[in-house]
N, C-alpha and C positions, 0 to 999 in steps of 0.2 A: 230099713224099712223097705218092704216090698211095694212096688208102684200102687198096685191095687188098694193098698191101705190107706193111701191118700184119696180114695173116692169121696165125693160129695153129693150124695143122692138128694139132699135137699135143694140144691141149686138147680133151677130150671126143670124141677119135676113135673112131668106132664106136658112140657113144652117141646118145641121143635127146633131144631138148628140145621141150617143149610150149610154145608162145608164146601168150599170151592177150591180144588187142588191147583197146584203149581204147574209149570211147564213141564211136559213130558212125565206128568204123574197120572194119578188116577183116584177114583173114589175109595179104592182099597189100599190106600197108603198107610204107613204106620202111625201118622198123625191122627187119622181117622180113629184107628184101634185105640190109641191112647186116650182120645177124647172120650170115647164110648166107656172106658175104664173109670175115667175121672166123675163122668156125669151118668151113672147107670139108669137113671130114671127120666133121662131125656132121649127123644127120639132124633137121630141124625139122618139126614138126607144127603147123600154124597154122590152125585152123578159123574160118570166118565165124561168129560167134555170132548167135542169134536175138536179136531186139529184146527179147522179153520175158525178164526176168532170170531167173526161175525155170527157163525152158526152157534158157537159156544154162547155167545152173549143172548142170543135169541132163545136158546135152550134154557138158559139161567132164568130169564124173565118168565118164560113159561112155567118153569118149576115154582118160582115164587107165587105166581098167580094160582097155580093149584094146590100148593102145599102150604101157602101162608106162614112161612117160618117166623118164629119169634125172633131169631138172631141169625145173621148171616156172618160167617167167617171164612175170609179168603186169605190164602198165603201166595206171596210172590205174584206170578201171573193172575192167580185168583184174587189177589188183593186189588189188582186193576180192575178187573170185572166187578169185584164187589162194591168198589166205590161207585159204580154206574148203577147198581140196583137201589134206585131211590124208593123212599117211602118205609125203609126197614132199619132196625137197629143193625149196625154193621161194625165189624173189627176187621180191618185191614192190616196184615202181618206182613212186614217187610215187602210192601207193594212195590211192583215193578211197572211203573207208569211209562216207561220207555223201553218196552220189552224187546222191540226190534233190535235197538242197539245193543241190549244185554245179551240177546241170544247170539247176535253176530260176533260179539267180544267173547264169549264164554263158550259157545258150542260151535258156531260157524255153520257153513251150508253143508248140505248132505244129509245123509241117512242117520237118524236119532233113534235110539233105543227108548222105549218107555221104562221108567225107574220102578214101576209097581204094575201087577197084573190088572188087565181091564176085562170088563164083562164080555166084549166082543172077541176076546182072544188075541187081538192086534198087538204085535210086539214092537213094531217100529213105524217110523213115519219119515217123509222127506221135508227138510227146511230149504225152501227155495227163495229166491228174491221175491217172487210173488207173494209168498207168505210173510215175509218181512214187512213188505208194503201194507198188507192186509191188517197186520198188527199195528202198524203206525196209523192206519185209518181209524181202528177201533180204539186204540189208546187216546187218539184226539178227543174222545168224548168224555174223557175224565175232566172234572171241574167245569163243565160246559156252561153252567149258570152260577154266577157268583151269589145270586139271590137265592138260589136253591142250597147253596152250601151254607149260606147264613141261617137258612130255615132249619137246617138239618144238623147245626153244629154241635148239638148235644146228642146226637144219635150215631155219629160216625167216629170211631176210634182208630189211631194209626199207631202200630207197635213197631218199633225199629230197633233192630239189634246194632249195639255198639260195635260189634266185630263183624258186621256184614261187608263182605269184600266184593259182593256181586252187585248190590244195589244200594243206592243212597238217595232216598227221595224225601228225607225228613223235611227239609226246608220247604220243598215244594208242596208237600201235604200241610204243613203248619201255616202256611201262608193262606190256606182255605178254611182250615178246621182248627179249633183250639185244642182238642183232645189227641195231641200228638206226644207220644210217651217213648223214651227210649228205655231198653232193657239190656242187660249184659248177656249177649248171645250172638251167634252167627246168623247166616241167612236161613240155613235149613234148621227146623225146629227139632229140640229133643224133649224127653220127658220133663226135665228140669225147667225148661222154658215155658212148657205148656202149664205146668204147675204154678210157677211163681210169676209168670207174665200174662198169659192168656186167661187162665182161670179167675184171677183176681177181677178182670174187666168183665168177664162173663158175669161174675156175682153182682159186680155194681149195676150192670144193665138189669139183672134179674131183679135187684132190690128196687131200682127206679119203676120198672114195669109194674111191680106188685105194690108199689107205694109203702114200702116197708120203712118205719121210722125207727131205726136202731139207736140204742143209747151211745152216747158219745164218750169217749175216753181220750183225754188229752195227756200227753206225755211231755215234760219239760226236757228240751233237747240236751243241755249241759247237765252232765251229772247222772241223768237217768238213762238216756240214751248213748249219748257221746261221752267217752271218758276224757280225762285230762290230757291223756296222750293222743287224742284224736280218733281212736279206734272205738269200736262199739263196746259199751259196758258189758260184762260177762251175761250172756243169755238173753241180751236185749233184742237181737235180730230174731231169734226164734220166738220170743214173747210176742214180739209185734205181729208176726205171722199167725200166731195162735189167737190173739185177741181179735184180729181183723176178721175172724171167722163168724163172730157174733156181735161185734160192736163196730161202730164207726170210729176209727183211731186216727187222731190228728197229733201234730207235733208242734210245740209251742217253743219259739226261740224269744227269749226275753233278754238276750245280751245285746242285740244289735237293733233295736227299733229306730234309732236314729242314724244308722249307717247303712243305708239301702244298697251301697256298693259291695257290701260283705254279704248280704243275703244269699247271694249265690253259693257261698262256701257251704251252708246249711243244706241248700238244695243239692248240691253236688254230693254232699256226704249221704243224703237219703237216696239218692239215685244209685249210688254205688253199693251201700251197706244194705239197704231195705228193698229198693226196687220198685216195681210198679205199684204195689199196694200203698206206696207213700206218695203217689203222684197226686198233686193238688191237695194235700194234707198239711203243708206247712202254714202255720200262722205266725206273725211277728208281732209283739206287743209287750208292754211293760206293766200291765195293770191287771193282774191275775183276777183280782177281785170283781172285775167287770165280765169275765168270761161266763157264758151261759151253758157250759158243757154239764155233763152228769158226774164225771170222775176226773181228777187230775192226779197224775203220778208225778211227784216233784221231790227232786233231792235236796231242793233249797227252798222250802215253803215260806221260810221267814223273809225271803226277799219279794219284792215287787208285788206285795198284797196276796201273797199265796195262802196265808192263814185265813183271809177272809173270803176265800173262794167260796161260792154259794152251793156248789155240789158237794160231793164226797172226795176229801182230800186223803190221798194215801202218801205218807212220808216215806219215800223210797230210801232204803239204806238204814232204817230203824225199824225196831220191832212195831208190828209184826211183818214188815215188808222189807227185811233186810236184803233180799235177793229176788230176781225175777222169777224164779222157780215159785217162791211164796206168793208173789203177786199174781201169777198165773192160776195158781191153786185157788186164791180167792175169788177170781172171775169165774173159774170153773163151777165153783159152788153156786155163784150167782146165776148161771146159765143165761146170760144175756139180759138179766135184770138190772 
């Protein structure tokens, strides 16, 4: 499938997103081009940042004031700046909160080339000890007010690649904001990461901003998602991503309600096989008859009260829902209803 075929014009249609690029990059980076492909009905504002960090942060605050973006997305250095743009829905991707140390370790002092073209035509710049100190000073403004972090806990997301060898600020971010999410990927983003890590978060923010109440689909973990061999059931991962476009998809683990120490195994499984779309979507319980969802997909509805579920029950593995392809076809006919 060509990348443009993944476009989601319904997400953030008519809205504005401010993209804040990383160190030695520009607003003309490949990440911006890919985001515009994924969200063709969204306006993207992506300025080239000044090299001096205080000037860059001042410019971004001015842009926010004039453009009033609906979402701010910042990567690496841009994630550090983005955390400080208070009052907006924000996504910090692999944020570099200690950029001076990161630059010194990975780039060093001296002349640096920009990774992508800039509007002013400048191709290089100097990294000096003074510039590093300026970054330390500006970075110190992150998480400046615990009260403000608490107020904005539902408006700030942090996405962290599990294979990021340059920056590791997950624990620091998670100590201030609850929406700290890992994704399988490296420091620099690619189209797969944008599609399966960044886009799902943009969709969640857009849904919240618009007050959309999607119908809920709950999938029983054992048998429907996770096979007896601990891998995914055939077609389950693709189906989860497909259903997430129009439904709020949750996962029910009814095998470990009284074994809290084992909940992590299901969380780790979802993080590895499903990714960001499954974040904060795990429920643990053994009373399916008490669930208030719209649909339940269950390979074992005869257990834990599944047959008394108050919504629509789909018995996975039996006619007419023997496979995930048949399940997806059923929901495609419903079209979100």
